[in-house]
N, C-alpha and C positions, 0 to 999 in steps of 0.2 A: 930458781926462776929469776930472770933479769928482764927488765922492760926498758927499752930505749925509744924515746920519742924525738924525732928530728924534724925541725922546720914545719911543724904541724899547723894546719889551718882548718877551721871548722866553720861551716855555714849552716844556718837553720832558717828556712823560709826566705831565702835570698839575702839574708843579712849575715855578714861575716862577723862571727863572735870574737875570734882571735886569729892571729897568724904568727908564723915564725916561732912557735913554741917548741923548745927543746929541753929535755931533761932525761936523766937515767936513774933507774931504781934497781940496785943490786939486792941480792938476798939480805934480809934483815933490815931493809930500809923502810921508813915510814915517810910518805910524801903527803903533805897537807896542801890541798887545793883551796885557795882562799880568793876572795873578791866579792864584790857586790852581787846581788841577785841579777840574773840575766847576762852574766859575763861568760858563761860557757862551761861552768864546772860540771854540771850534770851531762852536758853534751860530750865533754872530754871523757868522762867515765863511760858513757855509752859507746864512744868510739873505741876505747880500750877494750871493752867487752865484746866488740864486734857487731854491735847493734846499729852503728851509724858510721858511714864511710866519710873519712876526712876529705876535704876539698883539695888539700895539698899536703905534702910531707909524708913521713913514714912512721909506722909503729912496728917495732920489732920485738919479738919474744925469744928467749933462749931455749924454749921448749917447743916441740911439735904439738899441734892441737892445743893452743893456749886456752880455748874455751873450756876444755875438760879439766884444766888446772886452775880455774878461776871461780871464786864466789862473787857474785854481784848482788849487793844489798841496796836496793833503791830507797828513795825517801818515803815510800809507802810500805807498809808492813807486809802486804800480800798474804793476808790470813783469810781463811774461810770461817765465817762467823759460827757455823754449826759444828765445826770440828773442835774437839777438846784439845787442850794444849799438848797433852801426850800424844794424841793422834797426829798433830802437825809434825812433831819431832820424829815419830816413827815413819811417817810418810817421807820426810826429807832423808832419813837414813836409807830407806829402801830405794828412793829415787836416785840418790847420789852415790850409792854403793858404800855407805858407812857401816861401821860395825859396833858403834856405841849403843849403850842402853838409854832409851829416852828419859827414864827417871834420873839417871846420873847427870845427863845434860841439863835437865830442868833444875836439878839441885845446883849445878854450877852457875846458872843464870838467876838463881834466887826465886824460882817459881814452883818449887815442890808443893807448896800449899794450894796451888791452883791447877795442878796437873789434870784434874778431872773436870775442869770448867770449860765450857765452850768459849772460843775466842771472843765472841760478841759480849761476853760478861767481863772481859778484862779491861783494866784501865789503859790509857794511852801508854803509860810507862811499862806496864806489864806486857802489852802487845809488842812494844819495841824490844823488850828483853826476849820475848818468844821468838821474834825475828832473828835476833842475835844468836839464838840457839842453833839456827841453821848453819852458822859458820863452824860450829863445833861437831856437827853430826858426821861430816866427812872432810878429811883433810884436803885442802886446796892451797897451793903455795901463794896464790895471788888473791888478795881481798880488795875489791873495789867497793867502797862504801860511800853512799850519798847521804849526807847529814845523819850519820848513825846515832848521834846523841839526841836527836829530836824526840821530845816527850819524856826523856829520862830525868829523874831527880838526881841529887848529888851522889847518892849511893849507886845509882844506875850508871852514871858517868864514870865513877871510879871503877866499876865492873868492866865497862867498855875499855877504859884505859889499860886495865890489867889483861884483858883478852888480847888487845893489840900488842902489848909488851911480850906476852907469852908466845904469840904467833911470830913475832920478830926474832925472839930467842931461838926458835926452831928454824930460822932462815927464811921465814915468810916475808912477803912484800905486802905493804898496806898503802893504798892510794885512796885518800879520803877527802871528799869535799866537806869543808867545815866552815862554820861561822865563829866557832870558839875552839881553842886548842884542845887536843886530846893527847895529853902527855907532851913529850918534846919531840916533834918531828925532826927528821934528819934534813928535810928539804921543804921549803915553803915555796910553792909555785903560785904566784899571784896572777890572777887573770883580770884583765880590764885595767891594768895599771898604766 
């Protein structure tokens, strides 16, 4: 998977957030989107995911049907309070066409001990770890992550950094909106500068 952004401009509510943005992300590349709140990091991720049309410029992918090759993890966890942690992971496996075992994925993100708890009983950090499990349930070469470290403690941030590194080693691309570094990105795209 390769992503090319050329002379991109995005508007929200009649306000131009940025313009003339260009960058490329080849397999194995980690792009950090940085900048103050309101500069368009989330809007850029939404445009890359196909949820928002740019007002100018181009986004090109090296694969057909990029949406089927992309995991989008928003800044909200997207969990159903009544579903148990293992039920969430099983649902994602079935929805996304994964083949992994929910218990193995929960162990990988450090949640084996809460597998049978409903999401509403999880802490903010545990909820974020559960959301990260979605990335592991089915392989997608492109990860679009919006503030993925939000709510994570030091160990959770280390886990996230490890997940990103492993994904990159398999040729995956990570484009993440961040306020603090997650490992060493290959490219820092600063919005609002």
